[in-house]
VOPAGU-2260 file (C-alpha; in pm, 1 decimal, decimal comma):
REM VOPAGU-2260
SITE   aa  ch    i         X         Y         Z
SITE  MET   A    0    -240,0    3093,4     -21,4
SITE  LYS   A    1    -495,7    3293,3     174,8
SITE  GLN   A    2    -417,3    3611,7     368,5
SITE  GLU   A    3    -603,6    3654,8     698,1
SITE  LYS   A    4    -704,8    3978,9     870,9
SITE  THR   A    5    -752,3    4054,6    1237,8
SITE  SER   A    6   -1066,3    4229,0    1367,1
SITE  SER   A    7    -879,9    4561,2    1335,6
SITE  GLY   A    8    -807,8    4490,4     970,9
SITE  ALA   A    9    -434,7    4420,0    1015,7
SITE  LYS   A   10    -291,7    4147,8     796,2
SITE  THR   A   11    -159,3    3831,2     955,5
SITE  ALA   A   12      58,3    3554,9     813,5
SITE  GLU   A   13     -57,2    3395,8     492,4
SITE  ARG   A   14    -240,0    3066,9     523,6
SITE  VAL   A   15     -86,4    2790,4     312,2
SITE  ALA   A   16    -310,4    2539,0     135,4
SITE  VAL   A   17    -151,3    2193,0     134,4
SITE  PRO   A   18    -274,5    1904,7     -82,9
SITE  LEU   A   19    -273,1    1548,9      47,6
SITE  LEU   A   20    -101,2    1450,3    -278,9
SITE  ASP   A   21       4,3    1651,4    -583,7
SITE  LEU   A   22      98,3    1431,2    -880,5
SITE  THR   A   23     158,3    1730,5   -1107,3
SITE  ARG   A   24     484,7    1809,0    -929,7
SITE  GLN   A   25     626,0    1464,4    -999,1
SITE  TYR   A   26     509,9    1475,9   -1359,4
SITE  ALA   A   27     674,0    1814,3   -1416,5
SITE  GLN   A   28    1014,9    1662,0   -1331,0
SITE  ILE   A   29     993,1    1369,2   -1573,0
SITE  ARG   A   30     747,6    1493,6   -1835,2
SITE  GLN   A   31     979,1    1472,5   -2135,4
SITE  GLU   A   32    1101,9    1122,1   -2044,2
SITE  VAL   A   33     749,5     993,8   -1995,2
SITE  LEU   A   34     618,0    1146,0   -2317,5
SITE  ALA   A   35     910,9    1001,5   -2512,4
SITE  ALA   A   36     845,6     656,5   -2366,1
SITE  VAL   A   37     474,3     675,2   -2445,8
SITE  GLU   A   38     547,4     803,0   -2796,9
SITE  GLU   A   39     772,0     502,6   -2856,3
SITE  ILE   A   40     485,5     268,8   -2767,4
SITE  CYS   A   41     245,8     459,4   -2990,7
SITE  ASP   A   42     490,7     440,3   -3278,1
SITE  SER   A   43     528,5      66,1   -3230,2
SITE  GLN   A   44     150,2      12,9   -3209,7
SITE  HIS   A   45     218,3    -276,5   -2969,6
SITE  TYR   A   46      -2,7    -211,7   -2668,2
SITE  ILE   A   47     -49,3    -542,3   -2481,5
SITE  LEU   A   48     242,2    -723,2   -2315,0
SITE  GLY   A   49     543,5    -718,2   -2551,1
SITE  GLU   A   50     893,2    -577,4   -2501,7
SITE  ALA   A   51     799,2    -281,2   -2282,5
SITE  VAL   A   52     619,6    -507,2   -2036,5
SITE  SER   A   53     900,3    -765,8   -2034,2
SITE  LEU   A   54    1155,5    -489,4   -1970,2
SITE  PHE   A   55     962,1    -348,0   -1676,3
SITE  GLU   A   56     903,5    -695,3   -1530,3
SITE  THR   A   57    1278,0    -763,5   -1541,2
SITE  GLN   A   58    1366,3    -424,0   -1393,7
SITE  ALA   A   59    1110,1    -452,7   -1113,4
SITE  ALA   A   60    1216,7    -805,4   -1018,3
SITE  ARG   A   61    1583,1    -702,7   -1010,9
SITE  PHE   A   62    1504,1    -395,0    -798,3
SITE  LEU   A   63    1306,0    -601,6    -548,0
SITE  GLY   A   64    1541,1    -897,6    -533,5
SITE  ALA   A   65    1288,5   -1147,7    -670,8
SITE  LYS   A   66    1356,0   -1390,7    -953,5
SITE  HIS   A   67    1035,9   -1311,4   -1142,0
SITE  GLY   A   68     808,9   -1012,8   -1193,9
SITE  ILE   A   69     478,7   -1059,4   -1376,3
SITE  GLY   A   70     276,9    -754,6   -1475,7
SITE  CYS   A   71    -101,4    -759,6   -1452,5
SITE  ALA   A   72    -396,8    -526,6   -1479,2
SITE  SER   A   73    -422,8    -404,9   -1118,5
SITE  GLY   A   74    -314,4    -460,3    -760,8
SITE  THR   A   75    -645,4    -633,2    -693,7
SITE  ASP   A   76    -577,5    -878,3    -975,3
SITE  ALA   A   77    -224,6    -928,7    -841,1
SITE  ILE   A   78    -361,5   -1063,9    -512,2
SITE  PHE   A   79    -616,4   -1280,0    -690,7
SITE  LEU   A   80    -356,8   -1423,2    -930,8
SITE  ALA   A   81    -105,3   -1488,3    -651,2
SITE  LEU   A   82    -361,9   -1680,4    -447,5
SITE  ALA   A   83    -472,3   -1877,4    -754,3
SITE  ALA   A   84    -113,6   -1958,0    -851,8
SITE  GLY   A   85     -47,3   -2074,2    -496,8
SITE  GLY   A   86    -331,9   -2323,0    -514,2
SITE  VAL   A   87    -581,5   -2142,7    -289,9
SITE  GLY   A   88    -939,0   -2219,0    -388,8
SITE  ALA   A   89   -1290,5   -2307,5    -286,1
SITE  GLY   A   90   -1323,9   -2420,9      74,3
SITE  ASP   A   91    -985,3   -2283,1     183,0
SITE  GLU   A   92    -929,6   -2011,8     441,3
SITE  VAL   A   93    -686,1   -1722,1     417,9
SITE  ILE   A   94    -579,0   -1541,2     735,7
SITE  THR   A   95    -539,1   -1167,6     685,9
SITE  THR   A   96    -579,3    -823,7     836,7
SITE  PRO   A   97    -909,7    -641,7     882,2
SITE  PHE   A   98    -728,7    -307,3     850,4
SITE  SER   A   99    -653,2    -268,1     481,4
SITE  PHE   A  100    -805,9    -166,9     151,4
SITE  PHE   A  101   -1110,5    -372,2      48,9
SITE  ALA   A  102    -923,7    -562,6    -225,8
SITE  THR   A  103    -721,4    -756,2      31,4
SITE  ALA   A  104   -1034,3    -940,9     143,0
SITE  SER   A  105   -1240,5    -928,1    -175,8
SITE  SER   A  106    -965,3   -1110,2    -366,3
SITE  ILE   A  107    -990,6   -1396,2    -118,9
SITE  LEU   A  108   -1365,5   -1422,9    -178,1
SITE  ARG   A  109   -1315,3   -1395,8    -552,4
SITE  ILE   A  110   -1092,7   -1705,4    -550,4
SITE  GLY   A  111   -1363,8   -1895,7    -362,3
SITE  ALA   A  112   -1190,7   -1898,1     -24,8
SITE  ARG   A  113   -1299,2   -1748,6     306,3
SITE  PRO   A  114   -1117,7   -1460,8     479,3
SITE  VAL   A  115   -1025,4   -1509,5     844,7
SITE  PHE   A  116    -939,9   -1184,9    1018,5
SITE  ALA   A  117    -680,7   -1151,4    1293,8
SITE  ASP   A  118    -613,8    -829,1    1482,6
SITE  ILE   A  119    -341,9    -573,2    1414,2
SITE  ASP   A  120     -38,7    -448,2    1600,8
SITE  PRO   A  121    -159,1    -115,8    1749,0
SITE  GLU   A  122     184,1      44,7    1699,9
SITE  THR   A  123     248,6     -35,5    1332,4
SITE  PHE   A  124    -111,4    -103,4    1218,8
SITE  ASN   A  125      14,2    -420,3    1046,8
SITE  LEU   A  126    -128,6    -768,8    1094,3
SITE  SER   A  127     -19,4    -901,4    1433,2
SITE  THR   A  128     176,2   -1226,7    1433,9
SITE  ALA   A  129      64,7   -1283,9    1792,4
SITE  SER   A  130    -301,0   -1254,7    1694,3
SITE  VAL   A  131    -253,1   -1489,6    1398,4
SITE  ALA   A  132     -75,5   -1741,6    1623,0
SITE  GLN   A  133    -369,4   -1733,2    1867,1
SITE  ILE   A  134    -628,5   -1822,8    1604,8
SITE  ILE   A  135    -437,1   -2038,5    1359,4
SITE  ASP   A  136    -497,7   -2369,9    1540,1
SITE  ARG   A  137    -873,2   -2312,7    1518,9
SITE  HIS   A  138    -864,2   -2296,6    1139,4
SITE  ASP   A  139    -758,6   -2630,2     997,4
SITE  ARG   A  140    -872,2   -2523,3     650,4
SITE  ALA   A  141    -626,3   -2234,4     642,3
SITE  ARG   A  142    -417,5   -2244,4     326,7
SITE  ALA   A  143    -238,4   -1907,7     334,6
SITE  ILE   A  144    -147,3   -1601,1     539,2
SITE  LEU   A  145    -187,9   -1267,0     362,2
SITE  PRO   A  146      -7,0    -991,4     555,9
SITE  VAL   A  147     -32,1    -633,3     426,3
SITE  HIS   A  148     267,7    -398,9     439,6
SITE  LEU   A  149      46,7    -109,3     539,4
SITE  TYR   A  150     129,3     256,4     470,2
SITE  GLY   A  151     478,5     162,4     344,8
SITE  GLN   A  152     615,8     -47,2     632,4
SITE  CYS   A  153     669,7    -422,6     611,9
SITE  ALA   A  154     479,6    -647,0     848,2
SITE  ASP   A  155     675,6    -879,1    1079,1
SITE  MET   A  156     798,5   -1118,1     812,5
SITE  ASP   A  157    1016,5   -1309,7    1060,4
SITE  GLY   A  158     704,7   -1410,2    1247,2
SITE  PHE   A  159     494,6   -1484,6     941,0
SITE  THR   A  160     768,1   -1689,0     778,8
SITE  GLN   A  161     795,0   -1897,2    1095,9
SITE  LEU   A  162     417,7   -1946,7    1114,7
SITE  GLY   A  163     410,0   -2043,3     748,6
SITE  GLU   A  164     679,8   -2304,7     797,0
SITE  GLU   A  165     524,8   -2448,1    1114,5
SITE  HIS   A  166     176,1   -2478,9     967,4
SITE  LYS   A  167     271,7   -2536,0     602,0
SITE  LEU   A  168      92,9   -2222,2     485,8
SITE  LEU   A  169     153,5   -2012,0     178,3
SITE  ILE   A  170     276,5   -1657,3     255,4
SITE  VAL   A  171     142,8   -1398,6      11,1
SITE  GLU   A  172     257,3   -1040,4      68,8
SITE  ASP   A  173      13,8    -761,2     -11,1
SITE  ALA   A  174     285,8    -506,5     -82,7
SITE  ALA   A  175      60,7    -265,9    -272,8
SITE  GLN   A  176     175,2      25,9     -55,1
SITE  ALA   A  177     537,9     -72,4      -7,0
SITE  PHE   A  178     742,6     -76,5    -328,6
SITE  GLY   A  179    1098,5     -38,8    -201,4
SITE  ALA   A  180    1027,3     -92,4     168,4
SITE  THR   A  181    1256,5    -342,9     340,4
SITE  TRP   A  182    1261,2    -595,0     624,6
SITE  ARG   A  183    1611,4    -677,2     748,9
SITE  GLY   A  184    1750,1    -529,1     428,3
SITE  ARG   A  185    1535,2    -738,1     192,9
SITE  ARG   A  186    1265,7    -567,7      -7,1
SITE  ALA   A  187     892,3    -623,9      14,7
SITE  GLY   A  188     774,4    -862,4    -252,5
SITE  ALA   A  189    1074,7   -1090,5    -207,8
SITE  LEU   A  190    1002,2   -1195,1     151,1
SITE  GLY   A  191     717,3   -1443,7     110,3
SITE  ASP   A  192     620,0   -1704,0    -146,9
SITE  LEU   A  193     455,5   -1441,5    -367,8
SITE  GLY   A  194     429,5   -1061,7    -352,9
SITE  CYS   A  195     154,0    -839,0    -488,4
SITE  PHE   A  196     187,3    -476,7    -602,0
SITE  SER   A  197     -46,3    -202,5    -712,9
SITE  PHE   A  198      65,3      84,8    -933,1
SITE  TYR   A  199    -253,8     284,9    -886,6
SITE  PRO   A  200    -179,2     657,1    -940,9
SITE  SER   A  201    -161,2     737,2    -569,0
SITE  LYS   A  202     109,1     475,1    -497,3
SITE  ASN   A  203     475,2     566,1    -448,3
SITE  LEU   A  204     551,8     386,1    -776,8
SITE  ASN   A  205     254,3     485,1    -985,2
SITE  ALA   A  206     118,3     431,3   -1333,7
SITE  PHE   A  207    -112,3     649,7   -1542,5
SITE  GLY   A  208    -407,5     426,6   -1455,0
SITE  ASP   A  209    -462,1      81,8   -1308,7
SITE  ALA   A  210    -167,2    -158,8   -1316,7
SITE  GLY   A  211     -17,3    -424,3   -1091,6
SITE  ALA   A  212     241,3    -699,3   -1062,1
SITE  VAL   A  213     312,9   -1028,8    -889,2
SITE  THR   A  214     665,2   -1116,9    -776,6
SITE  THR   A  215     807,5   -1453,6    -678,5
SITE  SER   A  216    1130,3   -1651,9    -681,7
SITE  SER   A  217     945,0   -1974,0    -764,7
SITE  ASP   A  218     960,3   -2079,2   -1129,4
SITE  ASP   A  219     640,4   -2280,1   -1086,9
SITE  PHE   A  220     441,4   -1994,9    -930,6
SITE  ALA   A  221     569,6   -1750,5   -1194,7
SITE  ALA   A  222     470,7   -1977,9   -1480,9
SITE  ARG   A  223     123,2   -2022,4   -1337,7
SITE  VAL   A  224      68,5   -1648,0   -1287,2
SITE  ARG   A  225     175,6   -1583,7   -1647,0
SITE  LEU   A  226     -66,6   -1851,2   -1765,7
SITE  LEU   A  227    -362,0   -1733,5   -1558,9
SITE  ARG   A  228    -325,8   -1363,3   -1645,8
SITE  ASN   A  229    -359,6   -1449,2   -2016,9
SITE  HIS   A  230    -675,4   -1661,9   -2037,4
SITE  GLY   A  231    -487,6   -1977,8   -1934,8
SITE  SER   A  232    -298,5   -1968,3   -2261,3
SITE  ARG   A  233      72,3   -1995,7   -2344,7
SITE  GLN   A  234       8,3   -2022,3   -2719,1
SITE  ARG   A  235    -258,2   -1805,6   -2877,6
SITE  TYR   A  236    -596,6   -1978,5   -2908,7
SITE  TYR   A  237    -477,1   -2284,6   -2711,0
SITE  HIS   A  238    -600,5   -2286,8   -2350,7
SITE  GLU   A  239    -464,7   -2523,8   -2087,2
SITE  GLU   A  240    -718,0   -2407,1   -1829,3
SITE  VAL   A  241    -965,4   -2127,6   -1768,6
SITE  GLY   A  242    -769,4   -1814,1   -1686,2
SITE  TRP   A  243    -848,8   -1442,8   -1689,6
SITE  ASN   A  244    -769,0   -1130,2   -1886,2
SITE  SER   A  245    -533,3    -942,8   -1657,0
SITE  ARG   A  246    -248,0    -824,3   -1873,4
SITE  LEU   A  247     -33,1    -516,9   -1813,1
SITE  ASP   A  248     -48,1    -282,3   -2110,3
SITE  SER   A  249     265,4    -147,9   -2273,5
SITE  ILE   A  250     200,9     221,8   -2208,9
SITE  GLN   A  251     170,2     162,9   -1834,1
SITE  ALA   A  252     486,9     -49,0   -1838,6
SITE  ALA   A  253     677,6     222,4   -2024,4
SITE  VAL   A  254     567,6     487,5   -1773,7
SITE  LEU   A  255     661,9     262,2   -1482,7
SITE  SER   A  256    1007,5     194,8   -1627,4
SITE  VAL   A  257    1075,5     568,1   -1637,2
SITE  LYS   A  258     953,2     620,1   -1282,1
SITE  LEU   A  259    1140,3     320,5   -1143,2
SITE  ARG   A  260    1468,0     501,0   -1221,5
SITE  TYR   A  261    1369,7     772,7    -972,4
SITE  LEU   A  262    1204,6     560,3    -706,9
SITE  GLU   A  263    1490,4     526,2    -459,9
SITE  SER   A  264    1538,9     903,0    -460,1
SITE  TRP   A  265    1165,0     961,8    -414,8
SITE  ASN   A  266    1148,6     711,3    -129,6
SITE  ARG   A  267    1442,2     883,4      45,4
SITE  GLN   A  268    1263,3    1214,8       9,4
SITE  ARG   A  269     952,4    1066,4     168,4
SITE  GLN   A  270    1164,7     944,1     459,1
SITE  GLN   A  271    1313,6    1291,0     493,0
SITE  ARG   A  272     966,9    1445,9     496,9
SITE  ALA   A  273     867,1    1200,2     771,0
SITE  ALA   A  274    1171,8    1300,8     976,5
SITE  THR   A  275    1078,5    1667,7     929,0
SITE  TYR   A  276     724,3    1599,6    1049,7
SITE  ALA   A  277     859,0    1423,7    1359,0
SITE  GLU   A  278    1084,5    1719,5    1441,4
SITE  LEU   A  279     810,1    1975,4    1381,8
SITE  PHE   A  280     564,8    1783,7    1599,0
SITE  ARG   A  281     831,0    1756,6    1870,2
SITE  LYS   A  282     894,2    2132,3    1863,5
SITE  ALA   A  283     518,2    2192,7    1878,8
SITE  GLY   A  284     491,9    1975,0    2192,0
SITE  LEU   A  285     288,7    1713,1    2007,1
SITE  ALA   A  286     523,5    1415,3    2015,8
SITE  GLY   A  287     508,2    1284,6    2373,0
SITE  SER   A  288     318,7     988,2    2512,6
SITE  SER   A  289      51,1    1218,7    2653,3
SITE  SER   A  290      11,3    1408,8    2326,6
SITE  PRO   A  291    -323,4    1403,5    2142,0
SITE  ILE   A  292    -119,8    1305,9    1835,2
SITE  HIS   A  293      70,0     975,3    1818,6
SITE  LEU   A  294     331,7     966,8    1543,4
SITE  PRO   A  295     412,4     667,0    1320,1
SITE  VAL   A  296     623,1     391,1    1474,1
SITE  THR   A  297     883,7     207,0    1266,1
SITE  GLU   A  298    1007,6    -136,4    1367,0
SITE  PRO   A  299    1388,7    -160,2    1400,1
SITE  GLU   A  300    1397,1    -434,9    1134,4
SITE  ALA   A  301    1202,3    -223,0     885,4
SITE  SER   A  302    1273,1      60,3     646,1
SITE  HIS   A  303     952,0     261,6     611,3
SITE  ILE   A  304     895,3     436,3     276,8
SITE  TYR   A  305     587,1     634,1     393,3
SITE  HIS   A  306     344,4     569,6     115,4
SITE  GLN   A  307     121,2     742,8     368,4
SITE  TYR   A  308     216,3     942,4     677,5
SITE  VAL   A  309     -47,4     829,4     926,2
SITE  VAL   A  310     -90,6     951,2    1282,3
SITE  ARG   A  311    -333,9     861,4    1556,4
SITE  ALA   A  312    -537,7    1164,6    1655,9
SITE  GLN   A  313    -775,1    1237,1    1940,1
SITE  ARG   A  314   -1101,2    1387,6    1810,7
SITE  ARG   A  315    -989,1    1274,4    1467,9
SITE  ASP   A  316   -1299,4    1372,5    1272,7
SITE  GLU   A  317   -1310,9    1719,5    1429,4
SITE  LEU   A  318    -943,9    1767,7    1349,5
SITE  ARG   A  319    -997,3    1661,4     991,1
SITE  SER   A  320   -1280,1    1911,4     948,1
SITE  PHE   A  321   -1059,2    2181,9    1098,0
SITE  LEU   A  322    -778,1    2102,0     852,5
SITE  THR   A  323   -1019,6    2097,3     558,1
SITE  GLU   A  324   -1141,5    2445,7     650,6
SITE  ARG   A  325    -781,6    2562,4     630,4
SITE  GLY   A  326    -716,5    2404,0     294,6
SITE  ILE   A  327    -503,4    2119,9     428,6
SITE  GLY   A  328    -564,0    1778,3     278,2
SITE  SER   A  329    -606,3    1463,7     486,3
SITE  GLU   A  330    -765,5    1122,7     451,3
SITE  VAL   A  331    -882,5     834,4     667,2
SITE  PHE   A  332    -729,4     499,5     567,5
SITE  TYR   A  333    -958,0     321,7     676,5
SITE  PRO   A  334   -1278,1     434,2     851,0
SITE  VAL   A  335   -1445,3      91,6     870,1
SITE  PRO   A  336   -1234,7    -221,9     927,7
SITE  LEU   A  337   -1308,5    -504,1     689,0
SITE  HIS   A  338   -1466,2    -734,8     946,3
SITE  ARG   A  339   -1729,4    -466,2    1015,3
SITE  GLN   A  340   -1815,6    -400,9     650,3
SITE  GLU   A  341   -2178,4    -473,0     568,4
SITE  CYS   A  342   -2090,7    -719,7     291,8
SITE  PHE   A  343   -1892,9    -932,8     538,8
SITE  THR   A  344   -2163,3    -951,0     805,0
SITE  TYR   A  345   -2211,5   -1320,9     727,7
SITE  LEU   A  346   -1859,9   -1394,1     859,9
SITE  GLY   A  347   -1995,6   -1337,3    1211,1
SITE  TYR   A  348   -1759,2   -1075,6    1354,8
SITE  SER   A  349   -1919,4    -851,2    1615,2
SITE  GLU   A  350   -1822,0    -508,3    1742,1
SITE  GLY   A  351   -1523,7    -548,6    1973,7
SITE  SER   A  352   -1406,2    -877,3    1822,2
SITE  LEU   A  353   -1088,5    -715,3    1683,3
SITE  PRO   A  354   -1040,9    -416,1    1912,6
SITE  ALA   A  355    -704,9    -287,3    1791,3
SITE  ALA   A  356    -827,9    -258,8    1433,4
SITE  GLU   A  357   -1151,9     -96,0    1545,8
SITE  GLN   A  358    -970,2     162,6    1755,9
SITE  ALA   A  359    -732,0     240,5    1470,0
SITE  ALA   A  360   -1028,7     299,7    1239,0
SITE  ARG   A  361   -1155,9     562,9    1482,1
SITE  GLU   A  362    -821,7     740,0    1522,1
SITE  VAL   A  363    -598,0     722,1    1213,3
SITE  LEU   A  364    -545,3    1025,0     993,8
SITE  ALA   A  365    -318,8    1049,3     689,3
SITE  LEU   A  366    -144,1    1383,9     648,9
SITE  PRO   A  367       4,4    1528,4     327,8
SITE  MET   A  368     294,8    1310,6     210,4
SITE  PHE   A  369     473,4    1301,7    -123,6
SITE  ALA   A  370     833,9    1346,3    -229,0
SITE  GLU   A  371     785,4    1703,3    -352,9
SITE  LEU   A  372     611,7    1827,7     -35,1
SITE  THR   A  373     786,8    2143,4      85,4
SITE  GLU   A  374     902,4    2223,7     437,3
SITE  ASP   A  375     682,8    2535,3     438,5
SITE  GLU   A  376     384,4    2314,9     365,3
SITE  GLN   A  377     479,9    2079,9     646,7
SITE  HIS   A  378     509,9    2376,0     884,4
SITE  ALA   A  379     158,3    2479,4     782,0
SITE  VAL   A  380      22,6    2130,8     854,2
SITE  VAL   A  381     178,1    2105,3    1199,8
SITE  GLU   A  382      91,2    2463,3    1293,2
SITE  ALA   A  383    -272,8    2401,2    1205,3
SITE  ILE   A  384    -280,5    2083,4    1414,4
SITE  ALA   A  385    -115,7    2263,9    1706,5
SITE  GLU   A  386    -375,8    2539,0    1674,5
SITE  PHE   A  387    -657,1    2285,5    1685,8
SITE  TYR   A  388    -531,7    2129,0    2008,2
SITE  SER   A  389    -433,1    2456,0    2177,4
């Protein structure tokens, strides 16, 4: 905290520094459980796959409502393995969002396919089913649709399921930011043909390093993911095809099993923090249609778990600088949409080709959000934003 003084030297209210994310608070709650789980792995000296990984895979699949969970090395690998297991390959096209983390598109290129970008819904920031429907007939080499459940809210899976059935396309969910989020009561990762998760340390279910998983209710897809993540081998030193080394290690699985026990409570706390933000912004006069701040919108079919709490903000970059000066964390997810990234210039998208995504990139701002965030800290965030716009 920092105490301010007026020009006369009188003390004013203390200024509260607020981190965007503070993982130490979560760790403090579960430290003994995590250390005991890690110690058990160290005592066993079994670090790759094994019982700890199988246990977490079973627990995660049961939690999500999928038949199979398959751990892998990262969320990026999860997307790559899901596409490969689904038969996507060289010469195919995959329709996806331009407003996501880079791995969504790079995994498509890595498999040898070509990303096709459709625009986003300006309210939810998720891939727009209407935009996909407009372009899908022009892409007869499309093999899959890859919607992203951005910021913790599921994309319109009714619409994508229908498009997948009509056009015989694979539906692969990038659920990296949405472990526990639901659509019509069903959880992300069990809504499409395959689901992909990241357990990067910033995620709402997070490991102590890189880790990921693929979920599916297809026995065939599950078997192929398991094969491909382990060098194309079911039996050691016998290889049915060329696979990759993308195995989940036992320490990460043990940590994730501990954290999974707390996840529903942590997700509810995130939802409560989001409700507090909405009320504080309303009281500050920053919640109306004419406000310089536009709050997150949740679809009625969805349950948002707020992996990130993202607003639209006028003069976004100035506001972010203002917050930084006051010790308040923020982040821009994402400043450059994928279709405008330099490495994807060859795809031929020009400025203005996907206007909703481009506008979002200019306006979105993620505010502090984690289960242990305090109400005093939230007051400090909203008061600073109100000060900026006053």
